[in-house]
C-alpha positions as CSV (number, residue, x, y, z in Angstrom):
1,M,215.5,186.8,195.6
2,N,218.8,188.6,196.1
3,D,221.8,186.3,195.3
4,P,224.5,186.8,198.0
5,A,227.2,185.6,195.6
6,A,226.5,188.7,193.4
7,N,227.8,190.9,196.2
8,E,231.2,189.2,196.7
9,F,234.4,188.3,195.0
10,L,236.7,185.3,195.2
11,I,240.4,185.5,195.7
12,V,241.7,182.4,194.1
13,G,244.9,180.7,195.2
14,K,246.4,180.8,191.7
15,T,248.7,183.5,190.4
16,L,247.9,185.2,187.1
17,D,250.6,183.0,185.5
18,G,248.9,179.8,186.8
19,R,251.2,178.9,189.7
20,T,249.7,177.8,193.1
21,F,250.0,180.6,195.6
22,R,252.2,179.8,198.7
23,P,252.3,179.4,201.6
24,S,249.7,176.7,201.6
25,D,247.8,178.3,204.5
26,W,247.5,181.7,203.0
27,S,243.7,181.6,202.9
28,E,243.4,180.8,206.6
29,R,246.0,183.5,207.4
30,L,244.2,186.2,205.4
31,A,240.8,185.3,206.8
32,G,242.2,185.1,210.3
33,V,243.5,188.7,210.0
34,M,240.1,189.8,208.9
35,S,238.2,187.9,211.6
36,Q,237.6,191.0,213.7
37,F,235.6,192.6,210.9
38,R,232.1,191.2,211.4
39,P,228.5,192.3,212.0
40,G,228.4,194.0,215.4
41,G,232.1,194.6,215.4
42,P,234.8,192.6,217.2
43,R,233.8,190.8,220.4
44,P,235.7,188.7,222.9
45,G,236.6,185.5,221.2
46,S,235.7,186.7,217.7
47,H,239.3,185.9,216.7
48,L,238.4,182.2,217.1
49,G,236.1,182.2,214.1
50,Y,236.1,183.7,210.6
51,S,234.1,186.7,209.7
52,P,231.1,186.0,207.5
53,W,232.4,188.8,205.2
54,C,235.8,187.2,204.6
55,H,236.3,183.5,204.9
56,P,238.3,180.7,203.3
57,V,236.7,178.1,200.9
58,V,238.1,175.4,198.7
59,R,237.0,175.3,195.1
60,G,238.1,172.4,192.9
61,G,241.0,171.7,195.3
62,V,242.2,175.3,195.2
63,K,242.2,177.4,198.3
64,C,240.3,180.6,197.9
65,V,238.9,183.5,200.1
66,V,235.4,184.9,199.7
67,V,235.2,188.6,200.4
68,H,231.7,190.1,200.7
69,A,230.7,193.7,199.9
70,D,229.4,194.2,203.4
71,L,233.1,194.3,204.5
72,R,233.5,197.4,202.3
73,D,230.4,199.0,203.9
74,H,231.7,198.3,207.4
75,D,235.4,199.2,206.9
76,V,236.7,200.4,203.6
77,M,240.3,200.0,204.8
78,A,239.8,196.3,205.5
79,W,238.2,195.9,202.1
80,D,241.2,197.7,200.5
81,F,243.5,195.4,202.4
82,C,241.9,192.3,200.7
83,V,241.8,193.9,197.3
84,N,245.5,195.0,197.6
85,F,246.5,191.6,198.9
86,A,245.2,190.0,195.7
87,R,246.7,192.7,193.5
88,D,250.1,192.7,195.2
89,N,250.4,189.0,195.0
90,Q,249.1,188.8,191.4
91,L,246.3,186.4,192.3
92,V,243.3,185.6,190.2
93,V,240.1,187.4,191.3
94,E,236.6,186.3,190.2
95,S,233.3,188.0,190.8
96,G,231.1,185.9,193.1
97,R,231.2,182.2,193.6
98,A,229.2,181.1,190.5
99,K,231.7,178.4,189.7
100,E,231.7,176.9,193.2
101,R,230.0,173.6,193.4
102,V,229.4,171.6,196.5
103,R,229.8,167.8,196.0
104,T,227.0,166.0,197.8
105,A,226.6,162.3,198.8
106,A,224.0,162.1,195.9
107,D,226.7,163.3,193.5
108,A,229.1,160.6,194.7
109,A,226.5,157.9,194.3
110,D,225.8,159.0,190.7
111,T,229.4,158.6,189.8
112,K,229.3,155.0,190.9
113,K,226.5,154.0,188.5
114,P,227.7,152.1,185.4
115,P,227.2,154.0,182.1
């Protein structure tokens, strides 16, 4: 099975010196700019949703943006824009989303059990 996380990188909302990146809506702004880059190209109304190739996520309470390699295959300048955004703002970049964990209702129930 091909793991999609192996074909993407994560721009983390933390600078290399550990500060939280501002403004607080940076991930939504970046993903919004990239919303037109999607399978099949831009369509009417495509600006109303994020591209599957560049979308915001929250990991451990930190805002992040996932950038998939398909974006590079579709438009290398859009890919470079994301890469340069991270570099210019000295943001942490990680390969894939291996550290991302989704908290489920079952996880919450487990934490309520006495030791």
